[in-house]
N, C-alpha and C positions, 0 to 999 in steps of 0.2 A: 504493500500500499504505500502511497504517496500524497502529498498534498502540495499545491502550487500556493504560494504566499505572497509573491510579488510578481508582477508584470512590470518589467523594467522599460518597455517600450512605451506603454500608456502611462507608466507611472502610477499605477494602481496597487493597493493592498487588496490580496485576496485570501480567501480560505476555501479551497476547492478541493475535495477528495477524490482519489482514483484508485480503483483496485482491479486487478485481473481476476480475483477470486470469487466476486460476487457482484451483482448488478446493483446500481445506483437505486436508491428507493426501497430496498428490501431491508428486513430485519437483519439478515446476515450482514449486509452492508453497514448498518449502524453498529452492529457488534464489533466489527472489523475497525471502525473508526475508534470506538472506546478503547480497544486493545492497542491500537496504534498510539493514541495519545498517552497511554500509561507506560509505554516502553521507550527505549532509547530511539532516538531519531538522527539521521545524518543529513546535513545541509548540502544541497546541491545547486548548482546552477546550470542552465542550458544556454548555448552560444550558437550562432550562425556561423556561415563560412568566413565572415569578416572578423570573427571573434567577439562580436557584440553579444553582450549578455542580454537575452531576451526574458528568461524567467528564473525565479529563484524559489526554492521549496525545500521540502523535508521528506525523506524516505526512510522506510524501516530496514532497508537493506542498501549497502554500498558496496557489494560484490557483484561479480559477474552473475551470479544466479538470477537476481531480479533487480539489480542496480540500473539496468538500462530501461526498465519499465517507463519512467517518466518521459525519456527520450522517445520510446516506441509508441506509447500511448498518447502522449500529448505533444510534445516538442517538435517531432518531424512535421506534424501537420501544419506547424507555424514556420518552418524553414529551418529549424535548429538541427545542427549535424553533430553536436558535441556536448556531452554531458561531464562535469567535474565536480567531485566531492571535496568537502573541506577535511583535510587530514588534522591529524594531532598537532602539527606545527603550525596551524592556522593559515595553511597555503591550500590553494585549490589544485587538486590533482585529477588528471584525465583517468577516467575508467578504462 
């Protein structure tokens, strides 16, 4: 699961949740949100081919397992081709 918290192009703050495990609007989706908010989250940013940051958000996974979900399920639709996660050193690192 992941959530988009900032649209850097439109300069908007968002709280929009996404999951590949359950459809939006279902009880299962709401349970996933509660679980997501109670567990560690990993900050990410998505960029386009010019390396301009389009979106910032948080994911429950920053590994290759499902760390690409934000890019695959959201970012690619808006022209993002890259996802980076904030590491322990406070630097963004490409997945």
